[in-house]
N, C-alpha and C positions, 0 to 999 in steps of 0.2 A: 296543376299548379295551384298553390295557395298563396295569396298575397295578404299579408297582415301588417298593420302599422298602427301606432297609437292613435286613439280617438277616431278610428274608422272601422266600419264593419268589415270582417274578413270576406275575401272574394275567392271563390273556387273557379278555376278555369282550365283551359287546355293550351298547350303550345301547338300552334298550327302554322302552316305554310301557305302563302297565297300563290296563285299562278305567277310565275316569274321569279319565285324563290324567296320572297320576303317573309321572314318569320315574325309571328305576333302572338300575343296572349289573347285568348278569346274567352270571355266570361259568360256572355249571354247571347241569345240569337240577335243577329244584326251587327252592324259595325260601330254603333255609337259608343260602346264601351271597350272596343279593341285597343290594345296598347302595343305599339310597334317597338320591336327590339332593335337596338343599334348593333349591327353585325352579329346577330345571334347565331347565324350559320357558322361563324368562326369561334364562338365561345365554347368553353368547356364548363358544363354545369357540374361543378365540384363544390363541396362544402367549403365555405370561407371565401370563395371567389366572388367577384363583383360583376354585375351586368347593368347595362344602361337601357332604360325604357323611356319612350316618348309618351307623355301623358298631357293632353290638352296643349300641345305645341311646345312643351318644355321637356328637357331631358332630366331624368332622375336616376340616381344610382341606388341599386339594391344589392344586398349581400345574400348569397345563396346560403341558406341555413341547413338544408337537409335535401339529400337526393336519394330517392328510393325507386327501385324497379318494380313495376306492377306486373 
């Protein structure tokens, strides 16, 4: 996963799942930078769709720009 936004350094991470089923984006070792997704287990990652991510206690909406299979 690549997160990019104006005036910020790009972040490269992975979509991961915690014990109990909660999905999150993991960028670096440890939990400090993790971003919890809102109902990511029910989302469809398709170009143009929107997902909600909790960052520092606030919800933010992002648009999916590209989906590629590795």
